C-alpha positions as CSV (number, residue, x, y, z in Angstrom):
1,M,105.0,83.8,-37.8
2,P,104.8,83.3,-41.6
3,R,101.3,83.4,-43.1
4,S,101.5,79.8,-44.4
5,I,102.3,78.3,-41.0
6,L,99.4,80.3,-39.4
7,A,97.0,79.1,-42.1
8,K,98.1,75.5,-41.6
9,T,97.7,75.8,-37.9
10,V,94.1,77.2,-38.2
11,I,93.2,74.5,-40.7
12,S,94.6,71.8,-38.4
13,I,92.6,73.2,-35.5
14,V,89.4,73.3,-37.6
15,V,89.9,69.8,-38.9
16,L,90.6,68.5,-35.3
17,A,87.4,70.3,-34.0
18,L,85.3,68.8,-36.8
19,L,86.7,65.3,-36.2
20,S,86.0,65.7,-32.4
21,A,82.4,66.9,-33.1
22,G,81.9,64.0,-35.6
23,G,83.2,61.5,-33.1
24,Y,80.9,62.8,-30.3
25,W,77.9,62.8,-32.7
26,L,78.7,59.2,-33.7
27,L,79.0,58.0,-30.1
28,Q,75.6,59.7,-29.2
29,R,73.9,58.0,-32.2
30,T,75.3,54.5,-31.5
31,A,74.8,54.6,-27.7
32,P,71.8,52.5,-26.6
33,V,68.7,54.4,-25.6
34,E,68.0,54.0,-21.9
35,C,64.6,53.6,-20.2
36,K,64.1,56.6,-17.8
37,V,62.2,54.3,-15.4
38,C,64.5,51.3,-14.9
39,R,67.7,52.5,-16.6
40,R,67.9,49.5,-18.9
41,E,68.4,49.6,-22.7
42,I,65.2,50.1,-24.7
43,H,64.9,47.2,-27.2
44,A,63.2,47.9,-30.5
45,A,60.9,44.8,-30.1
46,A,59.6,45.8,-26.6
47,R,59.5,49.6,-26.7
48,A,56.4,51.4,-25.4
49,V,55.5,55.1,-25.0
50,V,53.8,56.4,-21.9
51,E,52.4,59.7,-21.0
52,V,53.1,60.9,-17.5
53,D,52.0,64.4,-16.4
54,G,51.2,65.3,-20.0
55,K,54.8,64.4,-21.2
56,Q,55.4,61.4,-23.5
57,E,58.4,59.2,-22.7
58,A,59.7,56.0,-24.2
59,V,60.1,53.1,-21.8
60,C,61.7,49.7,-22.2
61,C,58.5,47.6,-22.0
62,V,54.8,47.6,-21.3
63,R,55.5,46.0,-17.8
64,C,57.7,48.9,-16.9
65,A,54.9,51.3,-17.7
66,M,52.4,49.3,-15.7
67,T,54.7,49.2,-12.6
68,L,55.5,52.8,-12.9
69,D,51.9,53.6,-12.4
70,V,51.6,51.5,-9.3
71,Q,54.9,52.6,-7.7
72,E,54.9,56.3,-8.5
73,H,51.2,56.9,-8.0
74,K,51.1,59.2,-11.0
75,P,48.6,59.1,-13.9
76,V,50.2,57.0,-16.6
77,R,48.7,56.5,-20.0
78,L,50.0,53.9,-22.4
79,V,50.1,55.7,-25.7
80,E,52.0,53.3,-28.0
81,V,53.4,49.7,-28.0
82,T,55.7,48.1,-30.4
83,D,54.9,45.0,-32.5
84,Y,57.5,42.4,-31.3
85,L,57.9,40.9,-34.8
86,R,57.8,43.9,-37.1
87,R,59.2,46.6,-34.7
88,Q,56.3,48.9,-35.7
89,A,54.2,51.1,-33.5
90,L,50.8,49.9,-32.5
91,A,47.9,51.4,-30.6
92,P,47.5,49.4,-27.3
93,A,43.8,48.7,-27.9
94,N,44.7,47.1,-31.3
95,A,47.4,44.8,-30.1
96,A,47.4,41.2,-28.7
97,F,49.8,40.8,-25.8
98,V,51.8,37.8,-24.6
99,E,52.5,38.0,-20.8
100,G,54.9,35.8,-19.0
101,S,57.0,34.3,-21.8
102,R,60.4,32.8,-21.1
103,I,61.9,35.6,-23.2
104,V,62.7,38.8,-21.2
105,L,64.5,41.3,-23.3
106,C,65.1,43.8,-20.5
107,Q,66.2,41.4,-17.9
108,T,69.4,42.4,-16.0
109,H,72.0,39.8,-15.3
110,E,74.1,41.8,-13.0
111,P,73.7,40.8,-9.3
112,R,72.8,43.5,-6.8
113,I,75.6,43.8,-4.2
114,D,74.9,44.8,-0.6
115,E,77.2,46.8,1.7
116,T,79.0,43.6,2.8
117,K,79.8,42.8,-0.9
118,H,77.5,39.8,-1.1
119,A,75.0,39.3,-3.9
120,Q,71.4,39.9,-2.9
121,P,68.7,37.7,-4.2
122,R,66.3,39.4,-6.6
123,V,62.9,39.8,-5.0
124,F,61.3,42.2,-7.5
125,D,62.0,43.1,-11.1
126,R,59.8,45.8,-12.5
127,C,60.1,44.4,-16.0
128,E,58.8,40.9,-15.2
129,P,56.8,39.1,-16.1
130,S,57.5,40.1,-19.7
131,V,54.8,41.6,-21.9
132,Y,55.1,41.8,-25.6
133,A,52.7,43.2,-28.2
134,F,51.7,41.7,-31.5
135,A,49.7,43.2,-34.4
136,R,47.9,39.9,-34.9
137,R,46.5,37.5,-32.3
138,E,47.6,34.5,-34.4
139,E,51.2,35.7,-34.2
140,A,50.9,36.2,-30.4
141,E,49.5,32.6,-30.1
142,S,52.3,31.2,-32.1
143,F,54.9,33.1,-30.0
144,A,53.3,31.9,-26.8
145,A,53.2,28.3,-28.0
146,E,56.9,28.4,-28.7
147,N,58.1,30.6,-25.7
148,G,55.4,30.2,-23.1
149,G,53.1,32.9,-21.7
150,M,49.4,33.8,-22.0
151,V,47.8,35.7,-24.9
152,L,45.7,38.6,-23.7
153,S,43.9,41.6,-25.2
154,F,44.7,45.0,-23.8
155,A,41.5,45.0,-21.7
156,E,42.5,41.6,-20.2
157,L,46.0,42.8,-19.5
158,M,44.7,45.8,-17.6
159,K,42.5,43.6,-15.4
160,E,45.7,42.9,-13.4
161,F,45.5,46.5,-12.2
162,P,41.9,47.1,-11.1
163,E,42.4,50.7,-10.3
164,Q,43.3,51.4,-13.9
165,Q,41.0,52.0,-16.8
166,S,41.4,50.8,-20.4
167,A,39.6,53.8,-22.0
168,P,41.7,56.8,-22.9
169,P,41.0,60.2,-21.3
170,A,38.7,62.5,-23.3
171,A,41.5,64.6,-24.6
172,A,43.5,61.6,-25.8
173,P,43.5,60.3,-29.3
174,P,41.1,57.3,-29.7
175,D,43.8,54.8,-30.3
176,A,45.6,55.5,-27.0
177,G,45.0,53.3,-23.9
178,S,45.0,54.6,-20.4
179,V,46.9,52.8,-17.7
180,R,45.6,54.8,-14.7
181,K,42.8,57.3,-14.1
182,P,44.2,60.9,-13.9
């Protein structure tokens, strides 16, 4: 085989490999990030970070983190919430929350089908009622006036789960909130 044909073949293979790798990288970067708890897309406006068994994990919403605690019976600590308007991270203790608005970003619209191929009515959705965080209480009140829901502090929100505490464990940073006693 002549040297020029061999060089062209090698260059073609390298270019093809680079294009394939670039395409794979692009697909990974543009794919929506999925909540490890409910398998729904994590929206930038509702994202929260929890700590479970010492490992931090992003979840789709604050409600998902709260129900994870109750359903899994594992120590769950809410480390970070996202300001609904600015998409910026907040410490849970510094945020105002709106619970139960008409807006549910991580609501699924796909019906659950049973073995007889009939749609089952939805009895429970771990992400409802919705809970969104705001940096300022006034912004939360304005959102609630327009979209419904109750404005709560982090301590008030945690009263819904009496077995949980709102103070972080001793080893946690002071801006983190605990969702359940370890």
